[in-house]
N, CA, C and O of each residue as an XYZ file, in Angstrom:
872
protein
N      21.605     31.255      0.199
C      21.605     31.894      1.518
C      22.874     32.719      1.665
O      23.977     32.173      1.647
N      22.725     34.043      1.812
C      23.889     34.905      1.832
C      23.836     35.833      3.038
O      22.759     36.197      3.511
N      25.015     36.213      3.529
C      25.132     37.195      4.589
C      25.849     38.414      4.040
O      26.565     38.327      3.042
N      25.652     39.567      4.705
C      26.355     40.763      4.285
C      27.844     40.657      4.555
O      28.300     39.760      5.264
N      28.598     41.590      3.978
C      30.057     41.557      4.123
C      30.487     41.707      5.581
O      31.440     41.062      6.018
N      29.781     42.563      6.339
C      30.134     42.756      7.752
C      29.906     41.472      8.545
O      30.715     41.102      9.395
N      28.789     40.798      8.254
C      28.497     39.541      8.947
C      29.520     38.483      8.586
O      29.950     37.711      9.443
N      29.916     38.442      7.308
C      30.942     37.500      6.859
C      32.244     37.738      7.611
O      32.894     36.789      8.049
N      32.629     39.011      7.761
C      33.886     39.346      8.444
C      33.825     38.968      9.918
O      34.800     38.464     10.474
N      32.659     39.216     10.563
C      32.511     38.858     11.976
C      32.602     37.350     12.160
O      33.234     36.870     13.101
N      31.972     36.607     11.264
C      32.006     35.152     11.344
C      33.428     34.634     11.150
O      33.885     33.748     11.872
N      34.126     35.210     10.148
C      35.502     34.788      9.877
C      36.413     35.085     11.066
O      37.274     34.274     11.408
N      36.224     36.261     11.703
C      37.029     36.624     12.863
C      36.755     35.683     14.022
O      37.686     35.228     14.687
N      35.481     35.387     14.272
C      35.117     34.463     15.354
C      35.736     33.090     15.123
O      36.288     32.490     16.046
N      35.645     32.594     13.895
C      36.190     31.279     13.586
C      37.710     31.268     13.737
O      38.287     30.280     14.190
N      38.353     32.372     13.354
C      39.805     32.450     13.489
C      40.213     32.436     14.960
O      41.166     31.754     15.338
N      39.486     33.195     15.793
C      39.771     33.220     17.228
C      39.524     31.857     17.852
O      40.295     31.412     18.702
N      38.440     31.186     17.430
C      38.136     29.849     17.941
C      39.233     28.876     17.553
O      39.650     28.039     18.353
N      39.696     28.996     16.317
C      40.765     28.139     15.818
C      42.047     28.348     16.628
O      42.710     27.386     17.017
N      42.388     29.619     16.878
C      43.599     29.924     17.649
C      43.506     29.353     19.060
O      44.492     28.842     19.593
N      42.320     29.440     19.665
C      42.132     28.903     21.010
C      42.324     27.398     21.030
O      43.018     26.871     21.900
N      41.709     26.695     20.070
C      41.848     25.238     19.987
C      43.299     24.842     19.777
O      43.792     23.896     20.392
N      43.980     25.579     18.900
C      45.361     25.248     18.599
C      46.244     25.442     19.828
O      47.121     24.623     20.103
N      46.009     26.530     20.566
C      46.787     26.789     21.776
C      46.562     25.694     22.807
O      47.494     25.283     23.499
N      45.317     25.220     22.906
C      45.005     24.165     23.867
C      45.735     22.871     23.545
O      46.294     22.233     24.437
N      45.735     22.479     22.271
C      46.380     21.219     21.920
C      47.904     21.329     21.977
O      48.586     20.361     22.313
N      48.436     22.507     21.648
C      49.881     22.702     21.761
C      50.319     22.598     23.217
O      51.372     22.034     23.515
N      49.504     23.145     24.126
C      49.808     23.037     25.549
C      49.755     21.589     26.003
O      50.574     21.155     26.813
N      48.777     20.830     25.472
C      48.657     19.408     25.791
C      49.906     18.657     25.350
O      50.437     17.835     26.096
N      50.377     18.943     24.125
C      51.572     18.266     23.620
C      52.809     18.637     24.434
O      53.673     17.790     24.662
N      52.905     19.896     24.874
C      54.046     20.307     25.708
C      54.043     19.547     27.024
O      55.100     19.148     27.512
N      52.864     19.343     27.603
C      52.765     18.594     28.850
C      53.213     17.146     28.651
O      53.899     16.575     29.498
N      52.814     16.564     27.518
C      53.203     15.183     27.228
C      54.718     15.075     27.085
O      55.332     14.156     27.626
N      55.323     16.017     26.353
C      56.780     16.004     26.181
C      57.483     16.184     27.519
O      58.511     15.558     27.779
N      56.916     17.053     28.374
C      57.518     17.268     29.686
C      57.434     16.021     30.551
O      58.383     15.697     31.264
N      56.315     15.324     30.494
C      56.156     14.105     31.283
C      57.159     13.055     30.835
O      57.748     12.364     31.665
N      57.357     12.931     29.528
C      58.319     11.966     29.008
C      59.739     12.330     29.437
O      60.552     11.454     29.733
N      60.025     13.621     29.467
C      61.357     14.083     29.876
C      61.631     13.700     31.333
O      62.760     13.367     31.692
N      60.594     13.751     32.161
C      60.754     13.453     33.585
C      60.649     11.955     33.898
O      60.806     11.546     35.049
N      60.387     11.155     32.889
C      60.134      9.731     33.092
C      61.286      9.047     33.836
O      61.049      8.292     34.779
N      62.539      9.309     33.416
C      63.695      8.680     34.056
C      63.788      9.067     35.530
O      64.112      8.238     36.379
N      63.500     10.337     35.824
C      63.543     10.777     37.223
C      62.484     10.055     38.059
O      62.730      9.696     39.210
N      61.319      9.850     37.476
C      60.266      9.127     38.191
C      60.713      7.697     38.500
O      60.494      7.191     39.600
N      61.342      7.057     37.515
C      61.825      5.681     37.713
C      62.863      5.634     38.834
O      62.821      4.740     39.679
N      63.791      6.588     38.847
C      64.825      6.627     39.869
C      64.238      6.820     41.261
O      64.706      6.226     42.232
N      63.209      7.656     41.347
C      62.550      7.887     42.631
C      61.911      6.600     43.149
O      62.048      6.268     44.327
N      61.217      5.880     42.277
C      60.567      4.641     42.704
C      61.598      3.559     43.036
O      61.370      2.739     43.925
N      62.726      3.556     42.326
C      63.791      2.607     42.657
C      64.337      2.874     44.053
O      64.659      1.941     44.789
N      64.440      4.147     44.414
C      64.935      4.505     45.744
C      63.978      4.019     46.825
O      64.399      3.501     47.860
N      62.681      4.194     46.569
C      61.690      3.700     47.522
C      61.734      2.171     47.602
O      61.598      1.597     48.683
N      61.923      1.519     46.456
C      61.975      0.052     46.425
C      63.179     -0.460     47.193
O      63.088     -1.476     47.882
N      64.320      0.238     47.081
C      65.537     -0.179     47.788
C      65.331     -0.146     49.295
O      65.940     -0.921     50.033
N      64.473      0.751     49.739
C      64.170      0.848     51.164
C      63.041     -0.099     51.571
O      62.729     -0.249     52.752
N      62.438     -0.731     50.568
C      61.317     -1.613     50.866
C      60.065     -0.869     51.259
O      59.186     -1.427     51.916
N      59.974      0.405     50.857
C      58.842      1.242     51.250
C      57.733      1.133     50.191
O      57.630      1.974     49.298
N      56.919      0.098     50.307
C      55.851     -0.117     49.337
C      54.766      0.959     49.409
O      54.139      1.293     48.403
N      54.557      1.495     50.613
C      53.561      2.548     50.769
C      53.964      3.786     49.968
O      53.130      4.404     49.305
N      55.244      4.140     50.033
C      55.735      5.316     49.301
C      55.622      5.096     47.794
O      55.274      6.016     47.053
N      55.916      3.873     47.342
C      55.795      3.562     45.914
C      54.345      3.694     45.467
O      54.063      4.267     44.414
N      53.435      3.167     46.264
C      52.019      3.231     45.923
C      51.528      4.672     45.833
O      50.804      5.036     44.907
N      51.932      5.486     46.808
C      51.514      6.889     46.812
C      52.114      7.635     45.621
O      51.462      8.494     45.028
N      53.364      7.303     45.274
C      54.019      7.970     44.149
C      53.336      7.599     42.830
O      53.156      8.444     41.954
N      52.959      6.326     42.702
C      52.264      5.874     41.499
C      50.903      6.557     41.361
O      50.470      6.873     40.253
N      50.232      6.781     42.491
C      48.955      7.493     42.457
C      49.148      8.917     41.938
O      48.345      9.418     41.151
N      50.234      9.566     42.395
C      50.536     10.927     41.932
C      50.824     10.948     40.432
O      50.366     11.839     39.717
N      51.590      9.953     39.958
C      51.911      9.877     38.532
C      50.654      9.629     37.700
O      50.497     10.183     36.612
N      49.764      8.791     38.225
C      48.532      8.487     37.509
C      47.676      9.742     37.359
O      47.116      9.994     36.292
N      47.577     10.521     38.425
C      46.827     11.774     38.384
C      47.460     12.750     37.418
O      46.761     13.417     36.656
N      48.793     12.838     37.445
C      49.519     13.756     36.568
C      49.321     13.377     35.109
O      49.145     14.249     34.258
N      49.350     12.089     34.818
C      49.197     11.627     33.441
C      47.792     11.899     32.926
O      47.611     12.213     31.750
N      46.800     11.781     33.797
C      45.419     12.029     33.373
C      45.208     13.469     32.907
O      44.334     13.740     32.083
N      46.018     14.392     33.443
C      45.865     15.798     33.059
C      46.315     16.051     31.638
O      45.931     17.066     31.057
N      47.123     15.160     31.044
C      47.587     15.363     29.674
C      46.993     14.330     28.727
O      47.317     14.313     27.539
N      46.127     13.472     29.248
C      45.510     12.474     28.378
C      44.444     13.147     27.520
O      43.910     14.190     27.897
N      44.133     12.558     26.373
C      43.136     13.112     25.467
C      42.313     11.979     24.883
O      42.733     10.822     24.890
N      41.155     12.318     24.388
C      40.263     11.302     23.850
C      40.785     10.778     22.518
O      40.836      9.568     22.299
N      41.169     11.680     21.639
C      41.596     11.325     20.291
C      42.997     11.850     20.015
O      43.292     13.016     20.277
N      43.857     10.993     19.487
C      45.198     11.405     19.049
C      45.351     10.948     17.607
O      45.694      9.794     17.352
N      45.098     11.849     16.665
C      45.166     11.489     15.251
C      46.570     11.649     14.685
O      46.909     11.029     13.677
N      47.390     12.481     15.332
C      48.694     12.806     14.789
C      48.697     14.176     14.130
O      49.760     14.743     13.877
N      47.500     14.717     13.848
C      47.374     16.052     13.274
C      46.898     17.009     14.367
O      45.764     16.886     14.829
N      47.740     17.964     14.793
C      47.421     18.819     15.949
C      46.081     19.531     15.851
O      45.316     19.530     16.816
N      45.774     20.148     14.687
C      44.531     20.895     14.602
C      43.313     19.987     14.651
O      42.310     20.329     15.278
N      43.387     18.833     13.995
C      42.276     17.887     14.057
C      42.069     17.416     15.484
O      40.931     17.300     15.939
N      43.168     17.141     16.205
C      43.072     16.751     17.609
C      42.368     17.830     18.419
O      41.497     17.534     19.237
N      42.749     19.083     18.187
C      42.186     20.190     18.953
C      40.686     20.303     18.746
O      39.929     20.413     19.710
N      40.255     20.278     17.490
C      38.837     20.442     17.194
C      38.024     19.253     17.708
O      37.001     19.430     18.369
N      38.489     18.039     17.396
C      37.751     16.847     17.807
C      37.626     16.753     19.319
O      36.530     16.540     19.838
N      38.737     16.908     20.030
C      38.702     16.761     21.489
C      37.871     17.851     22.153
O      37.207     17.602     23.159
N      37.907     19.054     21.594
C      37.107     20.136     22.143
C      35.621     19.833     22.009
O      34.859     20.019     22.957
N      35.203     19.363     20.823
C      33.798     19.067     20.583
C      33.350     17.800     21.317
O      32.215     17.728     21.789
N      34.231     16.805     21.414
C      33.897     15.590     22.160
C      33.659     15.932     23.630
O      32.723     15.428     24.250
N      34.516     16.795     24.178
C      34.359     17.225     25.566
C      33.037     17.965     25.753
O      32.357     17.775     26.762
N      32.669     18.812     24.784
C      31.404     19.543     24.860
C      30.227     18.578     24.832
O      29.290     18.709     25.619
N      30.278     17.596     23.911
C      29.186     16.622     23.796
C      29.026     15.838     25.096
O      27.910     15.663     25.585
N      30.129     15.370     25.649
C      30.067     14.578     26.880
C      29.542     15.406     28.051
O      28.860     14.876     28.929
N      29.856     16.706     28.070
C      29.360     17.563     29.146
C      27.844     17.699     29.081
O      27.203     18.047     30.073
N      27.267     17.422     27.900
C      25.822     17.488     27.719
C      25.178     16.105     27.777
O      24.007     15.944     27.434
N      25.954     15.104     28.215
C      25.421     13.758     28.359
C      25.269     13.011     27.052
O      24.379     12.171     26.914
N      26.135     13.311     26.085
C      26.064     12.654     24.777
C      27.344     11.845     24.547
O      28.404     12.439     24.347
N      27.281     10.510     24.569
C      28.466      9.690     24.304
C      28.934      9.880     22.859
O      28.129     10.086     21.951
N      30.252      9.805     22.671
C      30.828      9.932     21.331
C      31.758      8.755     21.073
O      32.647      8.473     21.877
N      31.555      8.071     19.954
C      32.475      7.038     19.504
C      33.235      7.603     18.317
O      32.652      7.856     17.263
N      34.527      7.799     18.487
C      35.320      8.436     17.442
C      36.533      7.595     17.072
O      37.216      7.045     17.935
N      36.783      7.510     15.784
C      37.949      6.805     15.260
C      38.515      7.675     14.141
O      37.883      7.831     13.096
N      39.689      8.233     14.353
C      40.246      9.168     13.374
C      41.729      8.915     13.157
O      42.495      8.766     14.110
N      42.120      8.870     11.900
C      43.523      8.682     11.518
C      43.828      9.690     10.417
O      43.424      9.513      9.267
N      44.552     10.755     10.784
C      44.768     11.870      9.870
C      46.256     12.131      9.679
O      47.008     12.112     10.654
N      46.706     12.376      8.437
C      48.113     12.727      8.219
C      48.455     14.052      8.898
O      47.575     14.881      9.131
N      49.725     14.246      9.212
C      50.158     15.493      9.833
C      49.878     16.671      8.916
O      49.434     17.725      9.370
N      50.138     16.494      7.618
C      49.927     17.566      6.639
C      48.674     17.290      5.829
O      48.508     16.198      5.284
N      47.788     18.282      5.748
C      46.564     18.170      4.971
C      46.459     19.336      3.989
O      46.951     20.433      4.253
N      45.815     19.081      2.863
C      45.604     20.135      1.872
C      44.583     21.143      2.361
O      44.722     22.342      2.120
N      43.552     20.656      3.052
C      42.497     21.532      3.554
C      43.066     22.480      4.601
O      43.883     22.074      5.427
N      42.639     23.741      4.574
C      43.135     24.715      5.543
C      42.569     24.432      6.929
O      41.533     23.782      7.066
N      43.256     24.925      7.952
C      42.798     24.720      9.322
C      41.432     25.371      9.536
O      40.588     24.820     10.242
N      41.212     26.537      8.934
C      39.944     27.233      9.085
C      38.806     26.425      8.468
O      37.747     26.280      9.077
N      39.021     25.898      7.260
C      37.991     25.091      6.606
C      37.693     23.822      7.399
O      36.540     23.410      7.521
N      38.754     23.203      7.939
C      38.565     21.990      8.740
C      37.744     22.292      9.985
O      36.882     21.508     10.382
N      38.022     23.440     10.595
C      37.279     23.853     11.791
C      35.809     24.084     11.461
O      34.930     23.708     12.236
N      35.541     24.701     10.315
C      34.168     24.966      9.897
C      33.410     23.659      9.692
O      32.282     23.511     10.163
N      34.030     22.708      8.988
C      33.361     21.440      8.691
C      33.098     20.636      9.953
O      31.954     20.276     10.232
N      34.154     20.349     10.722
C      33.997     19.516     11.908
C      33.126     20.215     12.953
O      32.278     19.585     13.585
N      33.338     21.507     13.127
C      32.574     22.250     14.119
C      31.084     22.231     13.836
O      30.281     21.989     14.737
N      30.704     22.490     12.573
C      29.291     22.503     12.216
C      28.681     21.115     12.281
O      27.555     20.959     12.752
N      29.408     20.097     11.815
C      28.886     18.727     11.879
C      28.644     18.308     13.320
O      27.625     17.692     13.631
N      29.585     18.644     14.202
C      29.429     18.295     15.621
C      28.273     19.070     16.251
O      27.468     18.500     16.987
N      28.192     20.364     15.961
C      27.120     21.170     16.550
C      25.747     20.653     16.128
O      24.825     20.600     16.943
N      25.609     20.273     14.855
C      24.345     19.740     14.369
C      24.007     18.416     15.065
O      22.865     18.183     15.460
N      25.017     17.558     15.208
C      24.802     16.255     15.846
C      24.444     16.424     17.319
O      23.596     15.697     17.838
N      25.080     17.373     17.992
C      24.785     17.637     19.403
C      23.357     18.148     19.556
O      22.631     17.705     20.446
N      22.951     19.074     18.699
C      21.594     19.623     18.762
C      20.549     18.525     18.587
O      19.571     18.463     19.333
N      20.765     17.659     17.593
C      19.807     16.577     17.345
C      19.773     15.593     18.507
O      18.709     15.082     18.856
N      20.929     15.324     19.106
C      21.007     14.360     20.206
C      20.294     14.860     21.455
O      19.708     14.069     22.194
N      20.341     16.156     21.693
C      19.712     16.724     22.890
C      18.187     16.578     22.860
O      17.531     16.669     23.898
N      17.629     16.354     21.675
C      16.179     16.177     21.561
C      15.750     14.753     21.910
O      14.557     14.451     21.948
N      16.729     13.877     22.165
C      16.456     12.473     22.459
C      16.622     12.179     23.947
O      17.310     12.920     24.648
N      16.002     11.109     24.437
C      16.251     10.690     25.824
C      17.714     10.261     25.959
O      18.307      9.798     24.985
N      18.300     10.407     27.138
C      19.730     10.113     27.327
C      20.172      8.749     26.815
O      21.271      8.622     26.276
N      19.337      7.729     26.971
C      19.750      6.381     26.575
C      19.849      6.209     25.061
O      20.442      5.233     24.600
N      19.283      7.132     24.272
C      19.323      7.021     22.814
C      20.373      7.927     22.178
O      20.572      7.898     20.964
N      21.029      8.714     22.987
C      21.997      9.665     22.440
C      23.312      8.980     22.072
O      23.852      8.185     22.842
N      23.804      9.298     20.903
C      25.096      8.762     20.472
C      25.553      9.490     19.209
O      24.763      9.720     18.293
N      26.822      9.846     19.171
C      27.420     10.435     17.976
C      28.599      9.559     17.568
O      29.445      9.218     18.395
N      28.647      9.200     16.293
C      29.764      8.410     15.774
C      30.538      9.254     14.767
O      29.962      9.864     13.866
N      31.848      9.274     14.942
C      32.719     10.044     14.053
C      33.797      9.125     13.499
O      34.432      8.377     14.243
N      33.997      9.187     12.203
C      35.071      8.402     11.585
C      35.790      9.283     10.568
O      35.161      9.901      9.709
N      37.119      9.329     10.678
C      37.930     10.095      9.728
C      39.154      9.269      9.355
O      39.826      8.702     10.216
N      39.430      9.212      8.058
C      40.584      8.443      7.595
C      40.888      8.841      6.158
O      40.105      9.539      5.514
N      42.022      8.393      5.673
C      42.366      8.614      4.273
C      41.862      7.440      3.449
O      42.083      6.281      3.800
N      41.183      7.748      2.351
C      40.775      6.734      1.382
C      41.527      7.047      0.098
O      41.083      7.858     -0.715
N      42.666      6.399     -0.072
C      43.540      6.731     -1.189
C      44.118      8.114     -0.986
O      44.831      8.351     -0.011
N      43.823      9.032     -1.897
C      44.328     10.405     -1.796
C      43.256     11.364     -1.286
O      43.407     12.579     -1.413
N      42.179     10.836     -0.711
C      41.090     11.683     -0.244
C      40.862     11.529      1.262
O      40.977     10.439      1.822
N      40.539     12.646      1.889
C      40.192     12.643      3.307
C      38.712     12.307      3.438
O      37.862     12.992      2.870
N      38.406     11.250      4.188
C      37.027     10.814      4.385
C      36.563     11.220      5.773
O      37.233     10.937      6.766
N      35.409     11.887      5.844
C      34.821     12.329      7.109
C      33.395     11.809      7.181
O      32.615     12.014      6.251
N      33.045     11.137      8.278
C      31.692     10.614      8.446
C      31.183     10.945      9.842
O      31.857     10.671     10.836
N      29.993     11.536      9.916
C      29.329     11.840     11.184
C      27.947     11.188     11.173
O      27.195     11.344     10.211
N      27.612     10.462     12.234
C      26.292      9.855     12.368
C      25.730     10.142     13.750
O      26.435     10.014     14.751
N      24.473     10.525     13.805
C      23.798     10.700     15.091
C      22.381     10.199     14.971
O      21.796     10.218     13.888
N      21.818      9.744     16.099
C      20.440      9.282     16.110
C      19.507     10.486     16.067
O      19.853     11.573     16.530
N      18.315     10.277     15.503
C      17.322     11.339     15.407
C      16.041     10.903     16.105
O      15.958      9.803     16.651
N      15.038     11.789     16.080
C      13.789     11.523     16.792
C      12.970     10.405     16.157
O      11.923     10.031     16.686
N      13.432      9.869     15.037
C      12.738      8.730     14.449
C      12.150      9.007     13.090
O      12.194      8.155     12.202
N      11.589     10.213     12.918
C      11.004     10.520     11.616
C      12.078     11.007     10.656
O      13.049     11.648     11.057
N      11.886     10.691      9.391
C      12.838     11.089      8.361
C      12.794     12.597      8.177
O      11.713     13.178      8.080
N      13.966     13.241      8.127
C      14.022     14.684      7.984
C      13.635     15.091      6.572
O      13.930     14.388      5.606
N      12.965     16.243      6.464
C      12.574     16.743      5.144
C      13.730     17.470      4.497
O      14.551     18.087      5.177
N      13.793     17.395      3.173
C      14.903     17.960      2.432
C      14.436     19.160      1.621
O      13.374     19.132      1.000
N      15.248     20.217      1.635
C      14.983     21.408      0.839
C      16.174     21.611     -0.077
O      17.244     22.016      0.379
N      16.005     21.333     -1.373
C      17.140     21.391     -2.282
C      18.115     20.279     -1.943
O      17.738     19.110     -1.871
N      19.392     20.657     -1.732
C      20.407     19.671     -1.373
C      20.591     19.539      0.131
O      21.385     18.720      0.594
N      19.844     20.360      0.910
C      20.021     20.378      2.355
C      18.771     19.868      3.057
O      17.664     19.978      2.530
N      18.955     19.308      4.251
C      17.825     18.902      5.076
C      17.365     20.094      5.898
O      18.173     20.920      6.321
N      16.066     20.173      6.119
C      15.487     21.320      6.826
C      16.025     21.406      8.256
O      16.108     20.398      8.957
N      16.388     22.610      8.678
C      16.906     22.832     10.022
C      15.854     23.491     10.898
O      15.033     24.277     10.426
N      15.895     23.155     12.187
C      14.959     23.768     13.141
C      15.559     24.999     13.796
O      14.905     25.643     14.616
N      16.796     25.335     13.447
C      17.473     26.434     14.134
C      17.453     27.735     13.344
O      17.994     28.739     13.808
N      16.849     27.743     12.170
C      16.720     28.987     11.442
C      17.880     29.264     10.511
O      18.709     28.395     10.239
N      17.921     30.509     10.024
C      18.847     30.892      8.962
C      20.306     30.739      9.356
O      21.108     30.270      8.550
N      20.673     31.122     10.577
C      22.065     31.047     10.989
C      22.609     29.638     10.931
O      23.740     29.406     10.506
N      21.772     28.687     11.371
C      22.179     27.288     11.354
C      22.336     26.798      9.913
O      23.302     26.112      9.580
N      21.365     27.164      9.063
C      21.429     26.764      7.671
C      22.653     27.316      6.973
O      23.205     26.676      6.078
N      23.078     28.497      7.377
C      24.272     29.092      6.786
C      25.497     28.226      7.055
O      26.390     28.134      6.213
N      25.543     27.591      8.227
C      26.659     26.699      8.535
C      26.713     25.535      7.576
O      27.793     25.114      7.161
N      25.537     25.003      7.216
C      25.484     23.898      6.254
C      25.943     24.361      4.880
O      26.654     23.643      4.176
N      25.530     25.569      4.504
C      25.940     26.118      3.220
C      27.455     26.326      3.188
O      28.095     26.115      2.158
N      28.018     26.739      4.313
C      29.478     26.920      4.400
C      30.193     25.598      4.147
O      31.190     25.553      3.427
N      29.683     24.526      4.740
C      30.282     23.205      4.514
C      30.227     22.854      3.035
O      31.226     22.432      2.451
N      29.047     23.032      2.427
C      28.896     22.707      1.009
C      29.830     23.544      0.145
O      30.378     23.058     -0.844
N      30.008     24.817      0.532
C      30.889     25.694     -0.229
C      32.331     25.222     -0.212
O      33.027     25.280     -1.225
N      32.779     24.747      0.963
C      34.152     24.247      1.089
C      34.340     22.986      0.249
O      35.333     22.840     -0.463
N      33.365     22.077      0.346
C      33.438     20.826     -0.415
C      33.459     21.125     -1.917
O      34.227     20.520     -2.665
N      32.623     22.046     -2.344
C      32.567     22.398     -3.763
C      33.879     23.034     -4.220
O      34.400     22.699     -5.284
N      34.413     23.958     -3.404
C      35.662     24.635     -3.761
C      36.813     23.659     -3.894
O      37.680     23.825     -4.752
N      36.826     22.624     -3.032
C      37.901     21.632     -3.075
C      37.602     20.490     -4.056
O      38.362     19.528     -4.159
N      36.480     20.619     -4.774
C      36.058     19.602     -5.736
C      35.921     18.231     -5.059
O      36.373     17.203     -5.562
N      35.276     18.278     -3.898
C      35.059     17.053     -3.144
C      33.650     16.522     -3.332
O      32.967     16.865     -4.297
N      33.221     15.683     -2.399
C      31.913     15.027     -2.481
C      31.270     15.046     -1.097
O      31.941     14.822     -0.090
N      29.959     15.317     -1.056
C      29.235     15.290      0.212
C      27.902     14.569      0.031
O      27.215     14.752     -0.974
N      27.552     13.757      1.005
C      26.293     13.014      0.984
C      25.642     13.117      2.347
O      26.296     12.919      3.371
N      24.333     13.430      2.363
C      23.568     13.453      3.599
C      22.431     12.458      3.477
O      21.734     12.412      2.463
N      22.251     11.661      4.525
C      21.232     10.611      4.474
C      20.478     10.541      5.793
O      21.090     10.457      6.858
N      19.158     10.576      5.726
C      18.310     10.495      6.917
C      17.370      9.310      6.776
O      16.419      9.347      5.995
N      17.642      8.266      7.535
C      16.764      7.090      7.519
C      17.062      6.193      8.712
O      18.130      6.274      9.319
N      16.097      5.336      9.036
C      16.235      4.365     10.125
C      16.611      5.020     11.450
O      17.372      4.454     12.235
N      16.073      6.222     11.698
C      16.311      6.886     12.972
C      17.712      7.429     13.152
O      18.136      7.684     14.279
N      18.439      7.610     12.058
C      19.794      8.135     12.149
C      20.058      9.112     11.000
O      19.472      8.992      9.924
N      20.930     10.061     11.238
C      21.313     11.037     10.220
C      22.816     10.934     10.002
O      23.590     11.010     10.955
N      23.230     10.760      8.751
C      24.641     10.581      8.436
C      25.092     11.576      7.376
O      24.419     11.776      6.365
N      26.242     12.195      7.624
C      26.890     13.053      6.633
C      28.231     12.434      6.295
O      29.019     12.114      7.185
N      28.490     12.265      5.002
C      29.769     11.726      4.540
C      30.413     12.736      3.587
O      29.753     13.292      2.709
N      31.710     12.957      3.779
C      32.442     13.928      2.964
C      33.745     13.319      2.481
O      34.442     12.652      3.245
N      34.078     13.545      1.217
C      35.360     13.175      0.654
C      36.039     14.419      0.115
O      35.450     15.160     -0.671
N      37.284     14.655      0.536
C      38.027     15.840      0.104
C      39.378     15.440     -0.472
O      40.157     14.787      0.221
N      39.683     15.804     -1.706
C      40.988     15.492     -2.298
C      42.119     16.121     -1.480
O      42.009     17.254     -1.010
N      43.228     15.348     -1.317
C      44.371     15.855     -0.547
C      45.654     15.719     -1.363
O      46.729     16.090     -0.891
């Protein structure tokens, strides 16, 4: 499955812009966290002043303000790797906005061999596929599970989502997609990255669930 050079360039530009947006979002989140920590001592002093006056109402109201402020910088996943945080949290937020619960557990080193663009392509496509499949299910059956960790010197990525129940048909090394050529190209892109990095990919459809597992040398 191939696209023309112009289409390749448009896709690469879109992915780069998406990557820059995600990175800017997570950097802003980290700046807010650092700022909150910087102000921590001042917050303590303010509450001590209220306590000295015995003003419990003022302390309660101040704590409510701090709780609201902290929620604005909280995030679903904190792996320690800024770009992974950006991509995962962005996609988790998208899934939840569509009524799809996500269970995610990720532990990623700060420095990775895989490029940020390749990581965005892999995680983005895996999440988009899982979201599409989940939307075809009743709300009570929707669920996406994500697990990322280091296995020795390799980055392990696992995505699982429930399906409509029937086993998906396979064409070559890929499972048949209902979204047409553009969607299939995303799967081919993932395979291309895994192959280039001399990694391993496995797709399995059974027992009402679809799982993709990837190992990438680091």
